[in-house]
C-alpha positions in Angstrom: 72.6 -5.0 -31.1 75.8 -4.4 -32.9 76.7 -0.9 -31.6 77.1 0.7 -28.2 74.1 2.9 -29.1 72.0 -0.1 -30.0 72.8 -1.6 -26.6 72.1 1.6 -24.8 68.8 2.0 -26.6 67.8 -1.6 -25.9 68.3 -1.1 -22.1 66.6 2.2 -22.2 63.6 0.6 -23.9 63.8 -2.2 -21.4 63.5 0.3 -18.5 60.7 2.2 -20.2 58.7 -1.0 -20.4 59.6 -2.0 -16.8 58.4 1.3 -15.4 55.1 1.0 -17.3 54.6 -2.5 -15.9 55.5 -1.3 -12.4 52.9 1.5 -12.7 50.2 -1.0 -13.7 50.7 -3.3 -10.6 51.3 -0.6 -8.0 47.6 0.0 -7.2 47.1 -3.7 -6.6 50.1 -3.8 -4.3 48.9 -0.7 -2.4 45.5 -2.4 -1.9 47.2 -5.5 -0.5 49.1 -3.6 2.2 47.9 -3.3 5.9 50.6 -1.0 7.3 49.5 2.6 6.9 53.1 4.0 6.4 53.9 1.3 3.9 50.6 2.0 2.0 51.4 5.8 2.0 55.0 5.1 0.7 53.8 2.8 -2.1 51.1 5.3 -3.0 53.8 8.0 -3.3 55.7 5.5 -5.4 52.9 5.7 -8.0 53.6 9.4 -8.6 57.3 8.7 -8.6 56.9 6.0 -11.3 54.9 8.4 -13.5 57.8 10.9 -13.1 60.3 8.2 -14.0 58.4 7.4 -17.2 58.4 11.1 -18.1 62.2 11.2 -17.3 62.8 8.2 -19.6 60.7 9.9 -22.4 63.0 13.0 -22.1 66.0 10.7 -22.3 64.7 9.2 -25.6 64.3 12.8 -26.9 67.9 13.6 -25.7 69.3 10.8 -27.8 67.0 11.5 -30.8 65.0 8.2 -30.6 61.3 7.6 -30.6 59.8 6.5 -27.3 59.4 2.7 -27.3 59.4 -0.1 -24.8 60.7 -3.7 -25.3 59.5 -6.6 -23.2 61.5 -6.9 -20.0 61.3 -10.5 -18.9 63.2 -9.7 -15.7 60.6 -7.2 -14.5 57.8 -9.5 -15.5 59.3 -12.2 -13.3 59.7 -9.9 -10.4 56.2 -8.6 -10.7 54.8 -12.2 -11.0 56.6 -13.0 -7.8 54.9 -10.0 -6.2 51.5 -11.2 -7.3 52.3 -14.7 -6.0 53.3 -13.3 -2.6 50.1 -11.3 -2.3 48.0 -14.4 -3.3 49.9 -16.9 -1.1 50.5 -15.0 2.2 46.9 -15.3 3.3 45.7 -11.7 3.3 46.5 -8.4 4.8 48.9 -8.4 7.7 52.5 -8.1 8.8 53.6 -11.3 6.9 52.1 -10.1 3.6 53.6 -6.6 4.2 57.0 -8.1 4.8 56.7 -10.1 1.5 55.6 -7.0 -0.4 58.6 -5.1 0.9 60.9 -8.0 -0.1 59.4 -8.0 -3.6 59.4 -4.2 -3.9 63.1 -4.2 -2.9 63.9 -6.8 -5.6 62.3 -4.5 -8.1 64.2 -1.5 -6.8 67.5 -3.4 -7.0 66.8 -4.3 -10.6 66.0 -0.6 -11.4 69.1 0.6 -9.6 71.3 -1.9 -11.5 69.9 -0.8 -14.8 70.0 2.9 -14.0 73.6 2.7 -12.8 74.6 1.1 -16.1 72.6 3.5 -18.3 74.0 6.5 -16.4 77.5 5.3 -16.9 76.9 4.6 -20.6 75.3 8.0 -21.1 78.4 9.6 -19.5 80.7 7.5 -21.6 78.8 8.6 -24.6 79.1 12.2 -23.4 75.3 12.8 -23.6 75.0 15.2 -20.7 71.2 15.5 -20.9 70.6 11.8 -21.0 73.1 11.3 -18.2 71.4 13.9 -16.0 68.0 12.3 -16.6 69.3 8.9 -15.8 71.2 10.0 -12.7 68.0 11.6 -11.4 66.2 8.3 -12.1 68.9 6.4 -10.2 68.7 8.8 -7.3 64.9 8.3 -7.1 65.3 4.6 -7.0 68.0 4.6 -4.4 65.9 6.9 -2.2 62.9 4.6 -2.6 64.9 1.6 -1.6 66.2 3.4 1.5 62.6 4.3 2.4 61.6 0.6 2.1 64.6 -0.4 4.3 63.5 2.1 6.9 59.9 0.9 6.9 61.0 -2.7 7.0 63.1 -2.4 10.0 61.1 0.2 11.9 57.5 -0.9 11.1 57.1 -4.3 9.5 59.7 -7.0 10.0 59.5 -7.3 13.8 55.7 -7.7 13.6 56.0 -10.3 10.9 58.7 -12.2 12.8 56.3 -12.5 15.8 53.8 -14.5 13.8 
């Protein structure tokens, strides 16, 4: 990666791969949840993730590059942790739900960090279409994180703390 464009493209490919991996694991995560509102929220997240993938594909088009992902070790680690929490928390219930929220928020924070950077870079590069796509992606991730925060405090953490 010798140019700013190379760096931008690498991180865009990283996020494309990350969103695909998230989409693959979400059905397993939904199945592991007990809380109905959390399950509904994570089910909604599946459709949002598909939209994010399409948004990233439009961003590739906006910069004139083929759609391609590159392995994102960070997301693989976060998703492995999610699988570990599901396996090790002893089955459906408030503790597992709390662990799933914690893992989901770690994923959201990673996505937010990357989309903040990519949006800023697209703006610096003066590619308005890419910047708009990436800003929308960032807004979606911030909203998802806020929903998780709300569910955590209103629905899950108090129940888990009582166990």
